[in-house]
N, C-alpha and C positions, 0 to 999 in steps of 0.2 A: 117458971121461966127464969133463967139467970138475969141478974140485975143489968149486966152489960148488954144483953140482948134486948131487954125492955127499953133501955136508954137509946139503943140504935134504932129500934122500931118507932120510938116516939120522937126521934130527932126532928127539929123543925126544918122545913124546906128552905133552901137558899134561893130566894126569888131572883137575886141579882145574877147568879150563875144561870138559872133556868132561862131568864129573859135574854141574857146575852147569847146563850146557845141557840135560842129560837131565832134571834136576829141573824146569827151566822147562817142558819139553815136557809133563811130568806135570801141571803146574799148568794149562797151556793146554787140555789135553784134558779136564779135570774140569769138568763143567757148573756146579758150584756156585762154582768159583773163576774160571772163564774171564772172566766179565763184569767182575769186579773187576780182574782182571789187565789186561784190554784198556784200562781207563781209568787204570791206573797206569803208571809207567815205572821201569825198573831203572837204578840208578847204581852201576857196579862199577869206576869209575876209582880210581886211587891218590889219596889225599887226600880221600876223601869223608867223610861224617859217621859212618860205622860205627866204633866203638871197636876197638882192636887186639885185644882179647880177646873180641870179640863175633862174631856171625854176620851180623846185619843189623839195621836199624831202619827205621821207616816214618815219613814226615812227614805233616802235616795235609793236604797237597794230593796225596798218593798217590805220592810218590817213595820207592822202596825202596832205601836205601843198603846195598849188600852188600859184605862183606869181599872185597877184590880178589884175595887169594891163598889163602884158607883152603880146605883140602881137606875134602870131605864126600861121603858117598854120595848118589846121586840121591834116595833116600827121605828122607834128612835135609834136603836142600834143599827138597823138597816140603813137609816139615813147617815149616821156617823161613819160607818164602815164604807158605805158607797162614796161618801165625801172624800175619804182618805184615798181610796182606790182610784177615783177619777183624777186626783192630782197627778198620779202616775200615768194614767191613760191619756190625759190631756197634754203631757209633756211639760208640766209646770216647773220641774226641777231644771231651771236654766241658770246661767252664770249670775244673772242679776237677781235671782230668786231669793237671795239672802236678805234683800231689802224689805222692810216692813210694808212699803207701798205695793210691791209686787205680790207679797203673800196675801194682802187684803184684796187685791184685784182677783187673784186666783180663787179665793174663798167666795167672792161675790159671784163669779161666773159658774163655779161648781154648784153653789146654792140655787142659782137661777135655773140651771140645767135640771137639777133634781125637782125643783118646784114645777117646771113645765111638764116633766114626766109624771108628777104626782107619785114619786117613789119615796116611800118611807114618810116619817113625820119628824120635822126638825124639833129638837128640844126647845124648851121655853127660852133658854139663854142664848139660842142661836137664831131666833126669829129676826128676819130682816125688817128694819124700820125705815130704810131709805133705799131708793132704786136709782143709782147713778145711770145716766144715759150714755152708753158707749156700745159700739158694735163688737169690738174685739178686746182681748186682754191688753194688747199693745197700746191701743188708743186710750183705754181707761187708765193705764199705767202713766202715760204721758200727762193725762188730765190731773191725776193725783200729784204728779211731780210739780206741775205748774201751780195748782190752786190749793194743794194740801188735801189731806184726807178728811172726809166728813166725820163728825163726832159720833153719829148714831149708826155707823155701819156695823152690821152684824159680825160678831167674831167668828173665828174658825172653830174647829173641833178641839183645840188645845186650850180654850178659855180666853178671857179678855186680855191676859197679860203675856201671852206667848204665841209664837207662830206654830201652825200645825204641820209644817214641813221641816224636817231635820236633815242636814247635810252630813255625810260621812264618806270615807274613801270608797270609790267605786269598786265593786266586786266584778271580776272578769271571769269568763268561762275558760275552758282549757285551750280555746283558740285565741284568747286575748280579746274577746269581744264582750261588751256589756249587753245585758238583756234589753230588747227593744219593747218597752211598755206600750208605746203608741201603736206599733204594728199589732201587738197582741190585742189591744183594745179595738182596733179596726176590724180584726177578724171576729171578735165577740159582737161588735155592733152589727156586722153583716149577718151573723147568725141570729141575733135578736130580731132584725128586720125580717128575716126569712120566717122566724117563728110567728111574727105578727101577721104576715101574709097567710100562713097556714091556718092560724086561728080564725082570720076573717073568712077563709075559704071553707072552714069546717073540718079541715084535715086534723087539726089538733084542738084540744079544749082549753089549754092554758099554757103559760110560759114554762111551767114545771112539767108539762106532759112529755114523757120520754119517747113518744112515737115519732117516726120520721116520715118525710114525704117519700113518694115512690121512687124518686130519682136516687141514683147511687150516691152514697156518702164518700168522703175522702178515703176512709178506711176500706170501703168496699172497692173503690177504684184501685187502691193500692194492692188489694188481694187479686183483683183481675189482672193487674200487671204481672204479678208473680206467676199466675196460672198461664198467661199467654206468652210471656217473654223471658221468664227466668226459671229454667228447668230444675235448677238445684233445689229450689224451695217450692216449686209449683205444686207438686202433689200434696205436700204438707199444707200449703195454703188452701187448697181446695177442700181439705178435710175439715177445717175449722169454721165454726160459726162466729161471726163478728157481733159483739154486743157493744153498743155505743150509747147507752142510757146514762146520762150524767148522774141521776139519782142513784142508780144501782152502783155506779163507780164510787159515789160518795159513801154509800152504806158500807162498801167493801174496802174503803180507804185506799182507793186506786188513784194515784195522782196523774199518771200518764197512761200506763198500760200494764196488763198482767195476763197470764195464760193459765188455764186449767187443763192440764194434760189429760186427766181422766175423762172429763166431760167434753173435751174437744171444743173449748170456747176461748176466744181471745177477747179481752175487755180493753177497749180504747176509750179514754175519757175525752169527749168532744170539747169539754171546757178548757182543755190544754191549749187549743188554738193552733194545732199543727197544720201545715200545708201538706199537699199530696206527697212531695218528695220526703218530707220529714216522716210522714205516715209510713212510707215504704221502709225507711230505716228502722222505725220502731217495730213494725210488723216482722221484718227480717230478724230483729233481735229476739222477739218472742218465739219465732219459729225455730231458730237455732237452739234455744233452750230445750225445745221439744225434741228436735232431731238428734241432738247430741246427748239426749237422755240425762240431762243434768239432775232431774228429780231422782232417778234411779241410782245415779252415781253419788248421791249425797252421803250414803252410808252412815247415817246417824250424826253427821256433822251439823253444826248450828245452821239452821235454814237461811237466815239473813246473811251471815258471813260467807256461807257457801255461794249464795247468790251474788254477792259482791265479787268473789273470786272469779266466778264464771263470766260476769259482766266485763271485767277487765280483759278477758281473753276474746270474747266474741265482738266487743266493740272495736278492738284493734283490727280484727279481721274484716269487719264490715266497712271500716274506713279504707282499708287497703283494697277491698273489692269494689269500692265506689258505689255501694247500693244506697240509692236515695241521698238524702242530705242530713247531716247531724242536726238534731232538733235543738232549738234555742234553750230548751229546759236544761240542757247540759247532760253529761254522761260520765261514767267512770272510765278513765283512760290514763295509763301510765306507760311511757315508752320503755321504762326499765323492766316491765313485766311482760313485754311483747312476746318473748320466746318461751315463757314459762307455761306449764299446764295449769289448769284450774286447781288441781290437787296441790301442786307446789306453791301456788299463790296463797291458797288457804292456810298452809302451814306457816307462811310468813305473816298472814293477817292475825292469827290467833295469838301472836306474841306482842301485838300492839293494839289491844282492844280499844284503848282510849281514843285513838285516832280513827280507826275504821268503823266504830259504832256510830260515827257522825255522818257517814256517807249516805247518799241518796240513790236508791235504785229506781227503776221505771215505775215502781209502785209508790215509793216514798221513803222517808227516813225510817230506818230500823225495820223495814218490811221487805219481804221477799216477793218478787213478782211471779214466782212459780208457785201457784196456789196448790195446796195439798189439803183437800177437804174430805177425802174418803178414808177408807181403811188403809193403814200402813202396809198390810200384807196383800192388798188387792192385786198388785202386779205379779205376785207369785202363783196366782191361781186363775183358772178359767179365762175369762175375757181379758184380764190384765196381761196374761202371757201373750195372747194373740195381738193385743194392741201394742205391746212393747215390741214385738217382732215386726209389726207393720211400720212403726216409726223408724226403726233401724233400717228396714229395707227401703222405705220411701226416700230416705236421705242418700243411701248408697246408690240406688238406681238414679236418683236425681243428679248425682255427681257424674255418673256415666253419660247421661243424656247431655248434661251441661258441657262436658269436655268434648263429646263427639260433635256437637253443634257449634263449638267455639264461641260460647256466649259470654265469655269474660274470664278474668283472672280468678282463680281459687287459691288462696295461700297454701303453702306446703303443709303448715301445721294443721290447717283444717282438713286437708286431704288425708293426713295421717290419722287424725281422730276419727274421721268417717270410716276409713278402712279398718281401724281397730274395732269400731262398734259393730262391724259385720261379723266379728268373731264373738262367741259367747264369753262372758267374763270368767276369769280364772279364779277359783276359790283360793282363800288365803293359805290353806294347807298345801295346795299344789305349788303355790309360789314359794312357800317355805321349803318344800322339797327341792325346788330348783336352786335355792340358796345353798342347801347342803351339797347338792351336786357340784356346785361351782367350787366350794372350798374343800370338798372331800371326794375327789374322783375315785372310781373303782380301783382297787389294788390289783396290779398286774402280777399274777403269780408266775413262777418259773418252775421248770422241770427239776426234779431232784432224784438221785439214785442212791439213796441211803441203804445201809445194811437191812436186809429183810427182818421182819419181826419174828418172834418165836413161832407164831402161828404158821409161818411159811418154812419151817425147818425141814420139812420133807423134801423140798426142792430148793436148797440154798444156792444152787448155781444159776438160777434164773433171775436176772435183775428185774425189778419191778419199779418202773418210774411212777412218780406222783407229782401233783402240783402243790407247791408250797409258796407262801409269801416270801418276798426277798428279805435279806437280813435288815434289821432295824426298820421294818416297814411301818411300825406304829409310832416312830419318833416324830414328834410335832403334830401328830394326827389327833388333835383335840381342839376344843373351843371353850370359851368362858360363858357361863350362864349366870346372869345377875338377876335375882328374883326379888321383886318388891313384895315383902311379906307384911306390909302394914295392914291396919284394920280396914282400910278402904278397898282392899283387893277383893275381888269376887272369887269364891271358891270354884265356881264352874269354869271361869276363865282360866284359872291355874290348872285345873284338871285337863282342859282341852289342850292348852299350850304344852304342858309337860308330857302329856300322852303323845302328842305329835313329835316332840323333840326326842323322846325315848325311842319311838319306832323308827324314825329317820336315822338316828345315830346307830342303832343296831343294824339296820339294812345297809348302811354305808361303812360298816366295820370301824366305827369310832369307839375305841375301847373305854374311854373315860372322858368326863368333862369336869372342868374346874368350876365349882359351884360356890356362889356367895349369896347369902341372904341379907337383905337390907330392909330396915324400917327406920327407927330413930337411931339405930346403931348398925354396925357391920359385923356379920358373922361368917367367917371363912370356914367352909365345910371341906375344903381340900378337893382332891380328885374323887369322883364318884362314878361307878358304872351307870350308864344311862337308865337302866331299868330300876335303879335304886333311888333316883331323884324323886320320883312321884311319892314314894313311901316316906321320905324324910322331910318333905315340906310341911311346915306348920305356919299358919297365919298368926303372928304374935300380937298384932293389934296395939302397937305402942305409939300410935299417933302419927306424926309426920313422917315423910319418906325422904331420906338423904341417900342418894345413890353415888355421888361423886367419890366418897372414900372407897367404895367397892371398885369403881373404875380405876382409881389410882393404884389400888392394891394389885389388880390384874396387870396393869401396864408396867409396874416396877418390880414385881416379884421375879425372882431368878428362875423358878421352876415352871414358868409359863412361857411358851414359845413367843418369839418376837412377832411372828406373823399370825398368831392365833386370833381368830375373829371372836367377837363378843356378841352374845344374844341377850338382849335386855327385855324382861317381861315386867310391865308396869301398867298402871291405869292412867298414867300421865300426871298424877298429883305428886309431883316430885320437884326437885331442885333443877336449875339449869345445869347442863352437863357439858364438860369439855372432854371430848374423846378423840384420841389421835389414831387409834387402831381401826381396822375394818370392823363394822358393827351393823346391827339391825335391831329393830324394835318390834315387839309383839304388843299391840294395843287392842282393847275392846272397841267395837264400833261405837261411835258417838263420843269418844274421848280424844283429847288432843294433848300434845306436848307443849310445855311453856317456852319452847324455843324452836328454831327452824332445824329439823333433823337433817343431818348429812347422810346418814345411812338409810337403808331401805326400811319401810314401815309396813308390817303385816297387820291388818285389822281383823280381829276375830269376831265373828257375828255370834 
């Protein structure tokens, strides 16, 4: 066994991390705390705001800064994290909360609440040594202001020398509202009480039991509303099974909701604390992912970034349609992108990854809420083809019923997408053929009465007309081909692309194309007959790809027509391009350009 493998196998366990993760699991599983936890986030990196002698502190916006190396039992971490979350749920971040008396009051009441519930175990340095007599935080605060604070009062989670609540600028959602932690805690508290009743009645066995009472949940009532009152999405809603197990959602890293298109399941995390109107919005969001076939349209794009692009589109439509209410958890919305398609938005996103990698979908940060757990080619065979056809038909028929019954506004952009989905997708080579048809229409031939050839000398007096192209018919009938011949280019891609170009050029009577090869340098091949391009291309493999000099050469050379279009074949690993002429790109599926393309993009599978 290699030495590095033996060392990794014998590496000591990090009990600090294991116990902290176990404490987090206890928080997630508790219905009273899970809703608050799902809207907060843990900061456990070195250099965070937690004091060296403390356990944790919580900020105004729900960030819990945890000591990165402190060791504690899982029950102690449960107590500490619950303490921080309850500061948010109890509304302790008030204007006067910066005062040490108020922080001490809040720590006392949170500690008393946890002690009464017997939730977790307080660390030794947080044990209460004195019990002030007061019914509310306000009364105890006034008492401390008048008589001073007791010396032996238990400290908060940040240690004896610092407060465990930290103020920072308030973060607002897209509507200009701040998150209501108290309302979220109220929903969680009601759910915990319902769990307790179910446990006492024998319906459930514990607080972490994922089973539900026989009455309909919020998500189930939302689905019933779509089936009974919203024809556009009714048939899709009836097809899907709702899964609302918080433990399942936790294992799958589902913050709010997600959809599995293949197994026909919608996952909605009850710990999020949505109300019924918010549940309608979230469910409509997931159903539109399905009906608009966002999984099939991804075409090799990055799953998370494609999900972000689709979210921008459907969220704007749902707000315009007034379906349910926007959830407090926030969503992706940008008025500037309202009229763009998901494909166009994706092309913009990939040019600014630093910004868009930080956005949150319905599933969470950096995750796609369109689950893809099966075989990638499943949709192209058997049941996959049938299910794909069903989804397309369900949404198109739902649109017809919705409009006939006058059930509400459907945005024009959504109508166009639904109508487009009813048609089979156009292969890339057919789209490329249309591109050739646009720039190179058929040559209209004219009648000609030339002198008969020698083969007709027996009857020279009989004129014999023929069809010939007009004079100078081939003038300007050409285009530029810019080929990326660097080492990263795939040979199969080049063969497919050049084969299609050659056949379409010949069929449209394009006599020659101006060809330029590019890798780390530019190689002008001059004009070449279309059928000769395939034989001349060689992948040189000289590293990086610089295409701009090839573009400049075509745009400024005198023997290339001013209106000649340019076809660029690349894998996207190139420089940013500035192109003034009409142009198009041939890209392999799954690759993107480092800039927003202005010309048409054909993706070769």
